[in-house]
NUTOR-287285 format. One line per 8 residues: their letters; for each residue y, x, z of N, C-alpha, C, O. Coordinates in steps of 0.1 Angstrom, whole numbers, plus 5000, padded with zeros to 4 digits. Layout:
NUTOR-287285
a) Y X Z Y X Z Y X Z Y X Z  ...
END
This chain:
NUTOR-287285
xxxxxxxx) 6414 1836 8415 6421 1854 8424 6418 1868 8426 6417 1874 8437  6418 1873 8417 6417 1886 8412 6415 1898 8429 6418 1894 8440  6412 1908 8428 6406 1916 8446 6423 1918 8446 6429 1915 8457  6432 1923 8433 6444 1923 8444 6456 1911 8442 6468 1911 8440  6450 1904 8443 6458 1892 8445 6461 1887 8458 6450 1887 8465  6470 1885 8463 6473 1879 8481 6480 1870 8475 6488 1871 8466  6474 1857 8483 6481 1848 8488 6486 1844 8506 6479 1846 8516  6499 1841 8506 6497 1834 8517 6494 1825 8526 6488 1816 8520
xxxxxxxx) 6495 1822 8540 6489 1813 8541 6495 1798 8544 6489 1788 8543  6505 1799 8546 6514 1786 8542 6513 1781 8522 6511 1770 8517  6514 1792 8516 6509 1789 8502 6500 1784 8505 6503 1772 8505  6487 1786 8507 6472 1780 8507 6475 1768 8512 6470 1758 8507  6487 1767 8526 6482 1751 8529 6494 1742 8522 6497 1731 8529  6501 1744 8513 6511 1739 8502 6502 1733 8489 6503 1723 8483  6492 1745 8487 6480 1744 8475 6470 1731 8480 6462 1725 8473  6472 1729 8496 6459 1719 8497 6463 1713 8513 6458 1717 8524
xxxxxxxx) 6474 1697 8510 6479 1693 8518 6473 1682 8521 6480 1676 8529  6460 1676 8520 6454 1671 8530 6443 1680 8540 6434 1675 8546  6445 1692 8541 6440 1696 8549 6445 1702 8563 6454 1710 8560  6443 1702 8574 6450 1706 8584 6451 1720 8590 6441 1727 8591  6463 1724 8594 6464 1740 8604 6449 1748 8605 6441 1757 8601  6450 1737 8614 6439 1738 8626 6421 1742 8616 6413 1750 8620  6417 1732 8600 6407 1737 8597 6408 1742 8585 6398 1744 8579  6418 1745 8579 6423 1760 8571 6421 1772 8580 6412 1780 8577
xxxxxxxx) 6429 1774 8593 6424 1784 8598 6411 1788 8599 6408 1799 8595  6401 1779 8606 6388 1777 8610 6384 1785 8599 6379 1796 8600  6387 1774 8586 6377 1783 8571 6378 1792 8567 6370 1796 8559  6389 1801 8570 6395 1811 8568 6390 1825 8574 6388 1836 8568  6388 1819 8589 6379 1827 8598 6364 1832 8592 6359 1843 8590  6360 1817 8588 6348 1812 8581 6343 1827 8570 6333 1834 8569  6354 1826 8566 6349 1838 8552 6356 1849 8552 6352 1858 8544  6367 1850 8561 6362 1866 8567 6354 1871 8579 6354 1883 8584
xxxxxxxx) 6345 1859 8584 6331 1870 8587 6321 1872 8580 6311 1879 8582  6324 1861 8567 6314 1863 8557 6319 1873 8549 6311 1876 8539  6329 1880 8549 6334 1895 8540 6331 1889 8530 6323 1894 8522  6340 1877 8527 6343 1870 8515 6358 1871 8511 6362 1870 8499  6369 1874 8523 6378 1873 8522 6384 1884 8528 6375 1889 8535  6393 1892 8530 6402 1901 8535 6416 1894 8547 6419 1882 8545  6421 1899 8554 6427 1891 8558 6437 1903 8563 6429 1913 8564  6448 1907 8566 6461 1916 8561 6468 1910 8575 6476 1900 8574
xxxxxxxx) 6466 1914 8584 6480 1910 8596 6492 1919 8597 6490 1930 8602  6504 1915 8593 6520 1915 8598 6527 1918 8606 6536 1910 8608  6527 1933 8617 6530 1933 8628 6547 1927 8630 6557 1934 8631  6547 1912 8630 6566 1901 8622 6562 1892 8635 6551 1890 8640  6576 1888 8637 6575 1876 8645 6583 1871 8633 6591 1877 8627  6576 1854 8631 6565 1851 8633 6556 1860 8620 6559 1865 8609  6540 1861 8630 6533 1866 8620 6529 1863 8612 6523 1852 8610  6534 1874 8602 6527 1872 8586 6507 1873 8579 6504 1885 8580
xxxxxxxx) 6501 1868 8576 6489 1869 8571 6488 1866 8559 6490 1855 8553  6484 1876 8554 6478 1870 8540 6463 1874 8532 6455 1880 8539  6461 1872 8523 6446 1870 8525 6440 1869 8511 6444 1859 8504  6430 1880 8505 6426 1883 8492 6412 1881 8495 6407 1880 8507  6404 1882 8484 6394 1884 8478 6384 1896 8484 6385 1907 8479  6379 1894 8490 6368 1910 8491 6360 1918 8481 6363 1910 8471  6354 1925 8477 6345 1926 8465 6336 1918 8468 6333 1910 8459  6330 1918 8477 6318 1908 8476 6317 1894 8478 6306 1888 8477
xxxxxxxx) 6333 1887 8480 6336 1877 8475 6336 1872 8457 6332 1861 8452  6340 1884 8454 6343 1883 8441 6335 1881 8434 6338 1875 8424  6319 1885 8439 6305 1884 8430 6305 1870 8427 6303 1865 8416  6307 1864 8438 6310 1843 8432 6322 1841 8424 6327 1830 8423  6324 1845 8422 6331 1841 8407 6326 1831 8394 6331 1821 8389  6308 1845 8390 6306 1835 8381 6302 1819 8382 6303 1809 8375  6297 1824 8395 6289 1813 8404 6302 1799 8400 6302 1790 8392  6313 1803 8409 6325 1794 8409 6329 1789 8394 6335 1778 8394
xxxxxxxx) 6327 1794 8384 6333 1790 8368 6322 1783 8370 6323 1771 8371  6312 1787 8369 6302 1777 8360 6300 1762 8368 6299 1752 8362  6300 1762 8381 6302 1744 8391 6316 1743 8383 6316 1732 8378  6325 1749 8381 6341 1742 8378 6335 1731 8356 6337 1721 8350  6327 1745 8353 6326 1737 8342 6317 1733 8342 6314 1728 8331  6304 1730 8353 6297 1718 8354 6306 1705 8354 6306 1698 8344  6316 1704 8366 6324 1699 8371 6331 1688 8357 6328 1676 8353  6339 1696 8352 6347 1691 8340 6335 1684 8324 6338 1674 8317
xxxxxxxx) 6325 1689 8323 6320 1680 8316 6310 1674 8324 6299 1672 8320  6314 1669 8336 6305 1658 8344 6312 1645 8344 6307 1634 8344  6327 1649 8343 6338 1645 8347 6340 1635 8326 6340 1624 8321  6340 1645 8324 6341 1636 8309 6328 1629 8304 6328 1622 8293  6317 1630 8311 6306 1621 8303 6305 1605 8312 6299 1594 8311  6314 1612 8322 6309 1601 8335 6325 1593 8331 6327 1583 8337  6331 1595 8324 6341 1590 8313 6338 1580 8301 6343 1569 8300  6334 1583 8296 6330 1581 8282 6318 1571 8289 6318 1562 8281
xx) 6309 1568 8300 6300 1558 8304 6304 1546 8307 6297 1536 8305  6323 1548 8312 6327 1535 8313 6331 1524 8310 6335 1517 8319
END
């Protein structure tokens, strides 16, 4: 997610069907408190919220990419051993 990319709460819920609404809300609040994401609340009924990466959160991108690469290589290795 680039800095200008936003995603709504229900979109996140659909992307993670195994996560409860309560747990997702808790995790998003923690990420916001850690200044990794930005939450924008629209004064509507029902309330609409959008989330985007904060500049500080974007500094994690190289680390996440490296973890993804390692995970892909690890899965490939494990499959070869079976």
